[in-house]
Each structure stands twice: as structure tokens, then as C-alpha cells.
C-alpha positions in Angstrom: 180.0 127.7 202.1 179.4 124.9 204.9 182.4 125.2 207.5 185.4 123.4 206.7 184.5 123.2 203.1 187.2 124.7 200.7 186.7 124.8 197.2 187.1 127.4 194.2 183.6 126.3 192.6 180.1 125.8 193.6 177.6 123.9 191.5 174.2 125.5 193.0 170.6 125.2 191.8 168.9 128.8 192.2 165.0 129.2 192.1 163.3 132.1 192.1 160.2 132.5 194.1 157.3 135.1 194.2 158.4 137.9 192.1 156.6 141.3 192.2 157.5 141.8 188.7 159.7 140.9 185.9 163.6 140.7 186.0 166.6 138.5 186.0 169.1 137.2 188.1 172.7 136.5 188.0 174.7 134.1 189.9 178.6 134.4 190.5 181.4 134.7 192.9 180.8 138.7 193.3 181.8 139.4 189.8 178.8 140.0 187.5 179.2 139.4 183.4 176.4 140.8 181.0 174.1 137.5 180.6 171.2 136.6 183.1 171.4 133.5 184.3 167.3 133.5 185.3 164.6 135.4 184.0 161.4 135.5 186.1 157.8 137.4 185.9 155.1 137.2 188.4 152.7 133.7 187.9 155.5 131.9 186.3 154.9 128.5 187.0 156.9 126.4 188.4 159.0 128.9 189.4 162.3 129.8 187.2 165.1 127.7 188.3 168.5 126.7 186.9 171.6 124.9 188.1 174.7 126.9 187.4 178.7 126.8 188.4 179.5 129.8 190.2 183.0 131.1 191.2 183.9 131.3 195.1 185.1 134.4 196.1 186.3 134.5 199.8 184.1 131.6 200.6 181.0 133.2 199.0 178.7 133.2 196.1 176.6 136.2 194.9 173.0 136.2 193.8 172.2 139.7 192.1 168.8 140.4 191.0 167.9 143.1 188.6 164.4 144.5 188.2 161.2 143.4 190.5 162.2 141.9 194.0 161.9 138.3 194.4 162.7 135.7 197.2 165.9 133.2 196.2 166.3 129.8 197.4 170.2 128.5 196.8 170.8 124.9 196.7 174.4 123.7 197.1 174.8 120.6 195.0 178.3 120.2 195.1 182.1 121.9 195.3 184.9 121.5 193.2 188.6 122.4 193.9 
């Protein structure tokens, strides 16, 4: 989170870029459920992207990839307290 921002929820856009193989991503506040937020595969154009609401735990959100490695871009769209 940016310095000086106190919130319990973040609204983020997560984009999966340049995956080396298939996989899926999850976005959360360090506690992951059983469902994927983003599925990805090599050559997907445009890149897989989606807005999600993530719980903030100790000032952070987390992105977990299962499957092939990929680059991840996270844009903070807003926060809710």
C-alpha cells in the first residue's frame, strides 16, 4: 500500500504477462481460496487481466501463481476502509 494509506480492502487490476506455460493466478490478502481469479496460457492476447477486490492483511495484498511462471502487473485502482 502507498505510504500513509490505511484501508482494509484494495481494488486492483491484475494482468498476467508473458507466461511460459499454462497456469492460474489468485489475488488475496495472503489467504487464498479454492478458485482462480485469472487463467493464463502462452500466446494469450490480450494478456489475461481482471479487476478484483482483495483483503489487505498487514498492509499488503498477495498474488499467487500456480503453474508456469509469468510476469504480474498490479495496478491499485482504489482502497476502501
